[in-house]
Backbone of each chain as ProteinMPNN parsed JSONL, in Angstrom:
{"seq_chain_A": "MTTTTTTSNTSNNSNAQFNFFKMCIGRPVVVKLNNGVEYRGILEVVDGNMNIVMEQTEEYLNGQLKTKYGDCFLRGNNVLYISAQPRK", "coords_chain_A": {"N_chain_A": [[-27.38, 20.173, -108.413], [-24.293, 18.864, -107.316], [-23.243, 18.674, -104.028], [-20.19, 19.13, -102.507], [-18.785, 17.558, -99.726], [-17.179, 19.004, -96.96], [-14.558, 18.796, -94.576], [-13.831, 20.907, -93.087], [-13.42, 23.26, -90.376], [-16.425, 23.897, -88.783], [-17.067, 26.192, -87.491], [-15.867, 28.187, -88.817], [-16.984, 30.558, -90.641], [-16.232, 32.136, -92.83], [-14.734, 30.435, -94.354], [-16.581, 28.601, -95.381], [-18.092, 30.353, -96.905], [-16.114, 31.184, -98.663], [-15.583, 28.793, -100.026], [-18.026, 28.42, -101.333], [-18.1, 30.636, -103.068], [-15.851, 30.117, -104.636], [-16.779, 27.914, -105.983], [-18.717, 29.036, -107.566], [-17.514, 30.868, -109.275], [-16.961, 32.012, -112.551], [-19.213, 30.861, -113.499], [-22.77, 30.805, -114.323], [-24.83, 32.954, -112.364], [-27.423, 34.135, -110.158], [-28.08, 37.253, -108.864], [-29.603, 38.923, -106.31], [-30.736, 42.096, -105.36], [-31.242, 44.404, -102.577], [-33.41, 46.016, -103.232], [-34.968, 44.434, -104.808], [-34.337, 44.073, -107.489], [-33.012, 41.875, -109.939], [-29.969, 40.398, -111.043], [-28.556, 38.606, -113.632], [-25.883, 36.629, -114.691], [-22.432, 35.92, -115.658], [-20.367, 35.081, -113.043], [-17.574, 36.863, -112.037], [-15.696, 38.072, -110.177], [-15.598, 38.118, -106.626], [-15.501, 39.838, -103.543], [-14.493, 40.322, -100.057], [-16.402, 42.06, -99.057], [-18.585, 41.333, -100.408], [-18.77, 42.685, -102.785], [-19.288, 42.589, -106.31], [-18.259, 41.503, -109.5], [-19.542, 41.063, -112.669], [-20.087, 39.379, -115.828], [-21.621, 39.528, -119.105], [-24.18, 40.373, -118.29], [-27.591, 40.407, -117.308], [-30.381, 42.398, -116.549], [-33.103, 42.019, -114.493], [-36.291, 43.167, -113.82], [-38.925, 42.955, -111.696], [-39.183, 40.379, -112.686], [-39.027, 40.712, -115.43], [-36.973, 41.056, -118.286], [-34.833, 43.787, -118.507], [-32.495, 45.328, -119.124], [-29.348, 44.788, -120.785], [-25.945, 44.212, -119.94], [-22.433, 44.458, -120.67], [-19.913, 44.308, -118.987], [-20.254, 44.535, -115.438], [-20.507, 46.041, -112.292], [-21.365, 45.406, -108.984], [-22.126, 46.894, -105.942], [-21.293, 45.724, -102.721], [-22.88, 46.22, -100.41], [-25.491, 46.3, -101.207], [-26.326, 43.783, -101.812], [-28.566, 41.125, -101.64], [-28.827, 38.313, -101.975], [-26.801, 35.668, -103.45], [-27.201, 33.393, -105.991], [-26.49, 30.223, -107.158], [-26.662, 28.857, -110.418], [-28.176, 25.866, -111.729], [-26.132, 23.231, -113.127], [-25.695, 23.015, -116.654]], "CA_chain_A": [[-25.951, 20.394, -108.196], [-23.703, 18.003, -106.302], [-22.545, 19.427, -102.986], [-19.044, 18.413, -101.965], [-18.694, 17.661, -98.277], [-15.879, 19.442, -96.498], [-14.329, 18.528, -93.161], [-13.261, 22.086, -92.451], [-14.022, 23.687, -89.119], [-17.739, 24.461, -89.073], [-17.206, 27.514, -86.902], [-15.219, 29.154, -89.698], [-17.978, 30.901, -91.643], [-15.644, 32.682, -94.047], [-14.267, 29.323, -95.157], [-17.739, 28.095, -96.126], [-18.406, 31.367, -97.912], [-15.036, 31.126, -99.65], [-15.779, 27.603, -100.859], [-19.184, 28.633, -102.19], [-17.759, 31.57, -104.141], [-14.952, 29.433, -105.571], [-17.59, 27.023, -106.786], [-19.569, 29.797, -108.479], [-16.776, 31.774, -110.162], [-16.939, 31.567, -113.935], [-20.461, 30.183, -113.827], [-23.933, 31.702, -114.224], [-25.43, 33.15, -111.05], [-28.458, 35.147, -110.004], [-27.822, 38.112, -107.718], [-30.754, 39.771, -106.001], [-30.396, 43.238, -104.523], [-32.231, 44.708, -101.544], [-34.621, 46.634, -103.788], [-35.726, 43.463, -105.579], [-33.828, 43.883, -108.847], [-32.167, 40.693, -110.093], [-28.96, 40.426, -112.096], [-28.111, 37.273, -114.022], [-24.709, 36.695, -115.555], [-21.289, 35.096, -115.286], [-19.691, 35.663, -111.887], [-16.146, 36.97, -112.296], [-14.945, 38.31, -108.943], [-16.312, 38.482, -105.402], [-14.552, 40.12, -102.477], [-14.99, 40.099, -98.713], [-17.589, 42.873, -98.82], [-19.559, 40.837, -101.375], [-18.757, 43.38, -104.067], [-19.382, 41.58, -107.363], [-18.081, 41.855, -110.907], [-20.191, 40.059, -113.511], [-20.052, 39.586, -117.274], [-22.828, 39.108, -119.821], [-25.186, 40.553, -117.254], [-28.942, 40.812, -117.675], [-31.087, 42.958, -115.408], [-34.52, 41.662, -114.46], [-37.094, 43.99, -112.923], [-40.21, 42.267, -111.57], [-39.181, 39.189, -113.521], [-38.927, 41.007, -116.854], [-35.661, 41.511, -118.729], [-34.9, 45.223, -118.748], [-31.286, 45.82, -119.776], [-28.195, 43.894, -120.819], [-24.656, 44.879, -119.791], [-21.276, 43.61, -120.864], [-19.363, 44.211, -117.643], [-21.142, 45.137, -114.461], [-20.018, 45.993, -110.908], [-22.404, 45.607, -107.973], [-21.53, 47.195, -104.639], [-21.703, 44.633, -101.854], [-23.868, 46.526, -99.379], [-26.838, 46.168, -101.754], [-26.597, 42.401, -102.22], [-29.42, 40.33, -100.756], [-28.289, 36.953, -102.056], [-26.208, 35.177, -104.695], [-27.739, 32.053, -106.187], [-25.838, 29.501, -108.246], [-27.576, 28.204, -111.34], [-27.829, 24.453, -111.922], [-25.28, 22.949, -114.28], [-26.466, 22.686, -117.862]], "C_chain_A": [[-25.443, 19.494, -107.085], [-22.936, 18.847, -105.303], [-21.401, 18.585, -102.454], [-18.969, 18.639, -100.472], [-17.283, 18.058, -97.883], [-15.762, 19.187, -95.011], [-13.75, 19.738, -92.445], [-14.048, 22.452, -91.2], [-15.345, 24.396, -89.385], [-17.913, 25.848, -88.468], [-16.587, 28.587, -87.79], [-16.172, 29.497, -90.836], [-17.344, 31.383, -92.937], [-15.124, 31.561, -94.933], [-15.412, 28.739, -95.988], [-18.114, 29.072, -97.235], [-17.382, 31.31, -99.042], [-15.25, 29.952, -100.595], [-16.952, 27.784, -101.813], [-18.818, 29.542, -103.362], [-16.805, 30.927, -105.139], [-15.747, 28.55, -106.511], [-18.336, 27.793, -107.871], [-18.793, 30.586, -109.515], [-16.679, 31.174, -111.557], [-18.232, 30.924, -114.388], [-21.642, 31.136, -113.682], [-24.49, 31.745, -112.8], [-26.574, 34.141, -111.167], [-28.139, 35.932, -108.741], [-29.051, 38.979, -107.502], [-30.305, 40.875, -105.058], [-31.534, 43.526, -103.552], [-33.512, 45.293, -102.11], [-35.381, 45.695, -104.718], [-35.253, 43.251, -107.001], [-32.917, 42.665, -108.875], [-31.188, 40.885, -111.238], [-28.514, 39.002, -112.364], [-26.929, 37.403, -114.956], [-23.629, 35.76, -115.065], [-20.547, 35.787, -114.157], [-18.187, 35.671, -112.125], [-15.341, 37.092, -111.01], [-15.921, 38.611, -107.82], [-15.267, 38.809, -104.35], [-15.229, 39.993, -101.114], [-16.2, 40.939, -98.356], [-18.765, 42.421, -99.673], [-19.776, 41.811, -102.53], [-18.628, 42.338, -105.172], [-19.052, 42.206, -108.697], [-18.658, 40.717, -111.737], [-19.992, 40.399, -114.975], [-21.331, 39.048, -117.889], [-24.045, 39.215, -118.917], [-26.519, 40.954, -117.865], [-29.645, 41.295, -116.413], [-32.568, 42.63, -115.524], [-35.222, 42.5, -113.402], [-38.485, 43.381, -112.888], [-40.307, 41.087, -112.53], [-39.063, 39.447, -115.01], [-37.544, 41.534, -117.182], [-35.741, 42.986, -119.099], [-33.699, 45.727, -119.536], [-30.243, 44.719, -119.801], [-26.923, 44.723, -120.687], [-23.554, 43.906, -120.164], [-20.64, 43.31, -119.526], [-20.278, 44.946, -116.69], [-20.528, 44.958, -113.077], [-21.176, 46.274, -109.967], [-21.735, 45.823, -106.625], [-22.156, 46.303, -103.576], [-22.787, 44.957, -100.85], [-25.303, 46.354, -99.877], [-27.257, 44.724, -101.976], [-27.452, 41.7, -101.175], [-28.979, 38.873, -100.774], [-27.623, 36.724, -103.4], [-26.645, 33.734, -104.837], [-27.046, 31.408, -107.373], [-26.89, 28.833, -109.112], [-27.195, 26.738, -111.489], [-26.963, 24.274, -113.158], [-26.129, 22.552, -115.471], [-26.049, 21.315, -118.387]], "O_chain_A": [[-26.077, 19.37, -106.037], [-22.078, 19.644, -105.683], [-21.608, 17.459, -102.001], [-19.075, 19.771, -100.0], [-16.308, 17.518, -98.404], [-16.731, 19.336, -94.267], [-13.239, 19.621, -91.332], [-15.181, 22.013, -91.0], [-15.388, 25.38, -90.123], [-18.799, 26.598, -88.876], [-16.768, 29.778, -87.534], [-16.182, 28.827, -91.868], [-17.844, 31.084, -94.022], [-15.076, 31.721, -96.153], [-15.23, 28.421, -97.163], [-18.415, 28.669, -98.359], [-17.732, 31.38, -100.22], [-15.118, 30.09, -101.811], [-16.891, 27.356, -102.966], [-19.174, 29.262, -104.506], [-16.92, 31.152, -106.344], [-15.431, 28.447, -107.697], [-18.564, 27.273, -108.963], [-19.357, 30.946, -110.549], [-16.36, 29.997, -111.728], [-18.343, 30.487, -115.534], [-21.539, 32.157, -113.002], [-24.605, 30.72, -112.128], [-26.679, 34.885, -112.142], [-27.951, 35.351, -107.672], [-29.487, 39.687, -108.41], [-29.591, 40.629, -104.086], [-32.632, 42.982, -103.673], [-34.587, 45.098, -101.542], [-36.346, 46.116, -105.356], [-35.724, 42.33, -107.668], [-32.141, 42.444, -107.946], [-31.528, 41.46, -112.272], [-28.138, 38.275, -111.444], [-26.959, 38.189, -115.902], [-23.852, 34.924, -114.19], [-20.141, 36.942, -114.29], [-17.587, 34.627, -112.383], [-14.414, 36.317, -110.774], [-16.939, 39.271, -108.026], [-14.245, 38.128, -104.268], [-16.394, 39.604, -101.025], [-16.953, 40.582, -97.45], [-19.821, 43.053, -99.663], [-20.82, 41.784, -103.182], [-17.947, 41.326, -105.003], [-19.505, 43.309, -109.002], [-18.31, 39.553, -111.539], [-19.759, 41.555, -115.328], [-22.033, 38.231, -117.293], [-24.834, 38.278, -118.793], [-26.574, 41.737, -118.813], [-29.526, 40.689, -115.349], [-33.205, 42.931, -116.534], [-34.807, 42.54, -112.244], [-39.156, 43.294, -113.917], [-41.36, 40.824, -113.109], [-39.003, 38.496, -115.79], [-36.999, 42.36, -116.45], [-36.589, 43.396, -119.891], [-33.858, 46.469, -120.505], [-30.244, 43.827, -118.953], [-26.827, 45.812, -121.254], [-23.699, 42.694, -120.005], [-20.792, 42.216, -118.983], [-20.992, 45.868, -117.084], [-20.083, 43.866, -112.725], [-21.888, 47.265, -110.13], [-20.882, 45.037, -106.212], [-23.374, 46.137, -103.523], [-23.548, 44.07, -100.465], [-26.232, 46.271, -99.073], [-28.416, 44.459, -102.293], [-27.12, 41.678, -99.99], [-28.779, 38.266, -99.722], [-27.839, 37.467, -104.357], [-26.482, 32.937, -103.913], [-27.014, 31.975, -108.466], [-27.885, 28.31, -108.61], [-26.017, 26.395, -111.388], [-27.042, 25.051, -114.11], [-27.137, 21.858, -115.337], [-26.579, 20.854, -119.397]]}, "seq_chain_B": "MTSSFNPKKESILDLQKFLGKEICVKFTGGREVQGILKGYDQLVNITLDQTQEFIRDAEDPLITTDEKRFLGLVVCRGSSVMMVCPTEGCEPIDNPY", "coords_chain_B": {"N_chain_B": [[-10.341, 39.735, -117.774], [-9.574, 38.784, -114.534], [-10.604, 35.884, -112.826], [-11.48, 35.362, -109.499], [-11.746, 34.737, -105.979], [-11.572, 37.319, -103.778], [-10.502, 38.12, -100.871], [-8.964, 40.136, -99.842], [-8.401, 43.668, -99.09], [-7.949, 45.192, -101.308], [-9.28, 46.744, -104.215], [-11.733, 45.098, -106.215], [-12.707, 46.108, -108.464], [-11.573, 47.42, -111.323], [-11.4, 50.43, -112.139], [-9.638, 51.946, -113.481], [-9.297, 51.376, -116.171], [-11.53, 52.454, -117.249], [-11.298, 55.15, -117.11], [-11.909, 58.365, -118.405], [-13.768, 57.363, -120.105], [-17.231, 56.721, -120.94], [-19.478, 55.962, -118.383], [-22.108, 54.244, -116.612], [-24.015, 54.769, -113.729], [-25.851, 53.406, -111.095], [-27.967, 54.153, -108.343], [-28.762, 53.47, -104.873], [-32.197, 53.328, -104.295], [-32.912, 54.027, -106.826], [-32.091, 56.091, -108.578], [-30.346, 57.084, -111.55], [-27.431, 57.743, -113.361], [-25.317, 58.986, -116.009], [-22.109, 59.381, -117.341], [-18.812, 60.83, -118.027], [-16.053, 59.179, -116.769], [-14.008, 60.538, -114.329], [-12.603, 60.265, -111.946], [-12.01, 58.141, -109.067], [-12.338, 56.173, -106.042], [-11.413, 53.805, -103.422], [-13.697, 53.395, -101.973], [-15.614, 53.417, -103.812], [-16.486, 55.952, -104.31], [-17.203, 58.23, -106.884], [-16.202, 60.32, -109.556], [-17.781, 62.11, -112.031], [-17.942, 63.602, -115.286], [-19.679, 65.892, -117.481], [-22.238, 64.921, -116.912], [-25.369, 63.269, -117.113], [-28.634, 62.879, -115.813], [-31.042, 60.326, -115.685], [-34.391, 60.877, -115.577], [-36.69, 59.668, -113.194], [-39.61, 57.536, -113.348], [-42.753, 58.748, -112.208], [-44.409, 57.111, -110.733], [-43.204, 54.581, -110.304], [-40.191, 54.225, -108.86], [-38.115, 52.644, -109.755], [-38.111, 52.578, -112.456], [-36.978, 54.251, -115.332], [-37.616, 57.187, -117.266], [-37.604, 58.6, -120.622], [-36.725, 61.124, -120.305], [-34.114, 63.486, -119.581], [-31.636, 65.004, -117.455], [-29.295, 67.502, -117.301], [-26.312, 67.482, -115.51], [-23.609, 68.061, -115.287], [-20.435, 68.394, -113.742], [-19.944, 65.951, -111.326], [-19.865, 64.469, -108.103], [-20.195, 61.242, -107.022], [-21.375, 59.707, -104.195], [-19.927, 56.989, -102.534], [-21.276, 55.235, -100.757], [-23.888, 55.149, -101.537], [-23.844, 54.095, -104.034], [-24.972, 51.625, -106.219], [-24.685, 50.079, -108.549], [-22.288, 49.82, -111.187], [-21.402, 50.312, -114.556], [-19.897, 50.031, -117.846], [-20.89, 52.262, -120.479], [-20.764, 51.594, -123.202], [-21.505, 48.504, -124.708], [-23.74, 48.346, -123.291], [-27.036, 47.482, -123.537], [-30.097, 48.451, -124.088], [-33.325, 47.033, -123.65], [-36.308, 46.757, -125.658], [-39.013, 48.695, -124.473], [-40.542, 46.985, -121.919], [-42.914, 47.492, -120.676]], "CA_chain_B": [[-10.646, 39.949, -116.365], [-9.169, 37.608, -113.772], [-11.608, 35.373, -111.909], [-10.931, 34.942, -108.217], [-12.335, 35.244, -104.756], [-10.559, 38.259, -103.327], [-10.85, 38.607, -99.534], [-8.156, 41.289, -99.452], [-9.115, 44.927, -99.164], [-7.757, 45.888, -102.568], [-10.548, 46.779, -104.929], [-11.876, 44.143, -107.31], [-13.203, 46.841, -109.626], [-10.484, 48.2, -111.897], [-11.967, 51.551, -112.891], [-8.571, 52.614, -114.222], [-9.466, 51.194, -117.613], [-12.694, 53.205, -117.688], [-11.054, 56.588, -116.991], [-12.1, 59.069, -119.659], [-14.832, 56.752, -120.892], [-18.553, 56.957, -120.38], [-20.012, 54.87, -117.586], [-23.448, 54.408, -116.081], [-24.039, 54.474, -112.301], [-27.171, 53.356, -110.467], [-27.892, 54.421, -106.911], [-29.817, 52.971, -104.004], [-33.384, 54.149, -104.44], [-33.345, 54.012, -108.206], [-31.54, 57.107, -109.455], [-29.395, 56.575, -112.532], [-26.724, 58.805, -114.081], [-24.38, 58.546, -117.029], [-21.15, 60.451, -117.563], [-17.43, 60.453, -118.304], [-15.375, 58.92, -115.504], [-12.823, 61.365, -114.115], [-11.864, 59.8, -110.786], [-12.691, 57.148, -108.238], [-11.502, 55.679, -104.956], [-11.724, 52.433, -103.019], [-15.055, 53.318, -101.45], [-16.456, 53.582, -104.996], [-16.822, 57.332, -104.655], [-16.937, 58.351, -108.324], [-16.355, 61.654, -110.135], [-18.2, 62.053, -113.429], [-18.064, 64.877, -115.979], [-20.727, 65.9, -118.501], [-23.163, 63.918, -116.404], [-26.798, 63.485, -117.255], [-29.435, 61.989, -114.987], [-32.305, 59.875, -116.267], [-35.468, 61.167, -114.638], [-37.44, 58.452, -112.895], [-41.058, 57.556, -113.475], [-43.332, 59.288, -110.983], [-45.092, 56.082, -109.946], [-42.292, 53.498, -109.922], [-38.849, 54.826, -108.908], [-37.118, 51.772, -110.386], [-38.219, 52.717, -113.906], [-36.578, 55.575, -115.802], [-38.258, 57.644, -118.492], [-36.642, 59.067, -121.614], [-36.277, 62.474, -119.958], [-32.779, 63.578, -119.007], [-31.321, 66.257, -116.762], [-27.854, 67.675, -117.392], [-25.789, 67.824, -114.191], [-22.24, 68.548, -115.364], [-19.428, 67.695, -112.94], [-20.678, 65.34, -110.215], [-19.23, 63.458, -107.261], [-21.165, 60.258, -106.549], [-20.902, 59.163, -102.924], [-19.813, 55.544, -102.68], [-22.187, 54.425, -99.954], [-25.168, 55.041, -102.229], [-23.669, 53.466, -105.345], [-25.46, 50.264, -106.239], [-24.147, 49.372, -109.702], [-21.474, 50.59, -112.131], [-21.106, 49.553, -115.763], [-19.56, 50.887, -118.984], [-22.04, 52.528, -121.333], [-20.627, 50.723, -124.371], [-21.859, 47.166, -124.263], [-25.023, 48.453, -122.613], [-28.014, 47.255, -124.59], [-31.442, 48.519, -123.522], [-34.358, 46.228, -124.285], [-37.53, 47.501, -125.925], [-39.746, 48.916, -123.233], [-41.44, 45.852, -121.691], [-44.142, 47.884, -119.948]], "C_chain_B": [[-10.351, 38.673, -115.598], [-10.286, 37.19, -112.832], [-10.94, 34.948, -110.618], [-11.834, 35.424, -107.104], [-11.268, 36.064, -104.053], [-10.925, 38.798, -101.954], [-10.038, 39.814, -99.107], [-8.936, 42.573, -99.689], [-8.858, 45.677, -100.457], [-9.012, 45.73, -103.42], [-10.577, 45.737, -106.039], [-12.321, 44.84, -108.585], [-12.085, 47.732, -110.14], [-11.082, 49.302, -112.761], [-10.916, 52.296, -113.695], [-8.812, 52.531, -115.724], [-10.676, 51.955, -118.139], [-12.485, 54.713, -117.575], [-11.181, 57.245, -118.358], [-13.179, 58.473, -120.538], [-16.166, 56.948, -120.182], [-19.028, 55.732, -119.608], [-21.375, 55.26, -117.041], [-23.414, 53.979, -114.616], [-25.483, 54.458, -111.826], [-27.003, 53.48, -108.966], [-29.009, 53.701, -106.172], [-31.01, 53.904, -104.098], [-33.793, 54.368, -105.872], [-32.79, 55.092, -109.109], [-30.48, 56.507, -110.369], [-28.761, 57.756, -113.248], [-25.73, 58.184, -115.041], [-23.412, 59.689, -117.285], [-19.759, 59.906, -117.8], [-16.688, 60.333, -116.988], [-14.107, 59.756, -115.397], [-11.98, 60.878, -112.946], [-12.695, 58.834, -109.967], [-11.789, 56.826, -107.056], [-12.01, 54.322, -104.491], [-13.11, 52.287, -102.428], [-16.089, 53.413, -102.564], [-17.112, 54.969, -105.004], [-16.369, 57.562, -106.093], [-17.128, 59.798, -108.742], [-16.67, 61.515, -111.611], [-18.284, 63.458, -113.999], [-19.109, 64.739, -117.075], [-21.807, 64.878, -118.162], [-24.588, 64.283, -116.775], [-27.537, 62.439, -116.431], [-30.69, 61.608, -115.758], [-33.398, 60.073, -115.224], [-36.311, 59.91, -114.446], [-38.932, 58.651, -113.101], [-41.674, 57.977, -112.146], [-43.908, 58.186, -110.101], [-44.138, 55.001, -109.459], [-40.86, 54.016, -110.01], [-37.798, 53.922, -109.528], [-37.111, 51.916, -111.904], [-37.817, 54.131, -114.293], [-37.312, 55.909, -117.092], [-37.183, 58.055, -119.49], [-36.13, 60.468, -121.306], [-34.888, 62.423, -119.341], [-32.587, 64.943, -118.372], [-29.812, 66.386, -116.757], [-27.323, 68.166, -116.053], [-24.373, 68.371, -114.241], [-21.293, 67.713, -114.522], [-20.058, 67.239, -111.625], [-19.754, 64.43, -109.429], [-20.324, 62.534, -106.742], [-20.623, 59.618, -105.278], [-21.013, 57.638, -102.921], [-20.86, 54.75, -101.939], [-23.544, 54.262, -100.617], [-25.054, 54.358, -103.579], [-24.136, 52.023, -105.264], [-24.793, 49.473, -107.357], [-23.369, 50.329, -110.592], [-21.26, 49.736, -113.369], [-20.703, 50.514, -116.877], [-20.764, 51.065, -119.895], [-21.966, 51.715, -122.615], [-20.804, 49.284, -123.909], [-23.142, 47.158, -123.473], [-26.108, 48.414, -123.676], [-29.415, 47.311, -123.985], [-32.423, 47.694, -124.342], [-35.513, 47.144, -124.655], [-38.353, 47.569, -124.649], [-40.747, 47.787, -122.991], [-42.762, 46.234, -121.038], [-45.164, 48.512, -120.874]], "O_chain_B": [[-10.824, 37.599, -115.969], [-10.855, 38.021, -112.124], [-9.932, 34.242, -110.646], [-12.585, 36.386, -107.259], [-10.181, 35.562, -103.766], [-11.592, 39.828, -101.862], [-10.374, 40.46, -98.115], [-9.962, 42.593, -100.37], [-9.485, 46.709, -100.694], [-9.709, 44.717, -103.35], [-9.577, 45.517, -106.722], [-12.315, 44.241, -109.66], [-11.692, 48.689, -109.473], [-11.252, 49.131, -113.969], [-11.244, 53.171, -114.496], [-8.565, 53.488, -116.458], [-10.836, 52.091, -119.352], [-13.387, 55.483, -117.903], [-10.636, 56.755, -119.346], [-13.479, 59.011, -121.603], [-16.225, 57.289, -119.001], [-18.986, 54.61, -120.112], [-21.746, 56.434, -117.013], [-22.845, 52.937, -114.292], [-26.25, 55.377, -112.113], [-26.036, 52.984, -108.388], [-30.048, 53.367, -106.742], [-30.864, 55.122, -103.997], [-34.898, 54.844, -106.133], [-32.997, 55.024, -110.32], [-29.803, 55.545, -110.007], [-29.461, 58.666, -113.693], [-25.351, 57.02, -114.909], [-23.831, 60.837, -117.431], [-19.536, 58.695, -117.781], [-16.686, 61.263, -116.181], [-13.237, 59.692, -116.265], [-10.762, 61.057, -112.95], [-13.908, 58.72, -110.142], [-10.606, 57.168, -107.065], [-12.925, 53.755, -105.089], [-13.651, 51.183, -102.38], [-17.29, 53.48, -102.302], [-18.16, 55.156, -105.621], [-15.28, 57.139, -106.479], [-18.097, 60.44, -108.338], [-15.923, 60.882, -112.357], [-18.65, 64.399, -113.295], [-19.399, 63.638, -117.543], [-22.228, 64.085, -119.004], [-24.969, 65.453, -116.755], [-27.133, 61.278, -116.357], [-31.321, 62.448, -116.399], [-33.339, 59.511, -114.131], [-36.606, 59.188, -115.398], [-39.447, 59.768, -113.04], [-41.178, 57.607, -111.082], [-43.904, 58.299, -108.875], [-44.249, 54.548, -108.32], [-40.354, 54.23, -111.111], [-36.689, 54.38, -109.806], [-36.197, 51.425, -112.567], [-38.254, 55.098, -113.67], [-37.595, 55.03, -117.906], [-35.992, 57.88, -119.235], [-35.209, 60.951, -121.963], [-34.525, 61.457, -118.67], [-33.278, 65.907, -118.703], [-29.112, 65.498, -116.27], [-27.82, 69.155, -115.514], [-23.965, 69.083, -113.324], [-21.328, 66.483, -114.568], [-20.638, 68.045, -110.897], [-18.952, 63.7, -110.011], [-21.27, 62.987, -106.097], [-19.531, 59.05, -105.285], [-22.054, 57.076, -103.261], [-21.299, 53.704, -102.418], [-24.279, 53.33, -100.293], [-26.071, 54.07, -104.21], [-23.749, 51.285, -104.358], [-24.379, 48.332, -107.15], [-23.735, 51.495, -110.739], [-20.965, 48.547, -113.248], [-21.11, 51.675, -116.87], [-21.564, 50.145, -120.068], [-22.982, 51.197, -123.077], [-20.312, 48.896, -122.85], [-23.597, 46.105, -123.028], [-26.101, 49.218, -124.608], [-29.877, 46.318, -123.422], [-32.356, 47.663, -125.571], [-35.689, 48.196, -124.04], [-38.383, 46.629, -123.854], [-41.697, 47.634, -123.758], [-43.636, 45.385, -120.867], [-46.246, 48.896, -120.43]]}, "name": "protein", "num_of_chains": 2, "seq": "MTTTTTTSNTSNNSNAQFNFFKMCIGRPVVVKLNNGVEYRGILEVVDGNMNIVMEQTEEYLNGQLKTKYGDCFLRGNNVLYISAQPRKMTSSFNPKKESILDLQKFLGKEICVKFTGGREVQGILKGYDQLVNITLDQTQEFIRDAEDPLITTDEKRFLGLVVCRGSSVMMVCPTEGCEPIDNPY"}
């Protein structure tokens, strides 16, 4: 993935976070929760608490596909990380 | 569903459209329940009716068995809610274990 360089103030963390989420919206992401479960799907919405709405979501438990969901809401306090998938 | 980064405090989850429909809720620690959505608030406190809980496997709390437990009318406290999804469009895979 090509990273675009921004000249924004480096002390503004929310701006960097904002730019990352804008880049990911509408694209496949991997979200890992604190308990180790992974969710893969299309990122629809993220808010300031890192609450997440995803579509076409797949749930992976210990690396194995367990369930598929159409829409899915993840509460932000459980999120460990959000990882963007490489462009196809 | 509108895509956007939403830093405002208004909720990004529109549960209004799921009122009266069956949804599935997972909790921190692995508990999972399914029921008809009756109410909700911005903290993702959720009220479900005709709720049933999927009993967890004794050895691995992240895995649920086929057993169920009928709970009836339930208030789910938002701070423990991990995931919410509509039951329709939910497609369980054959048991991989």
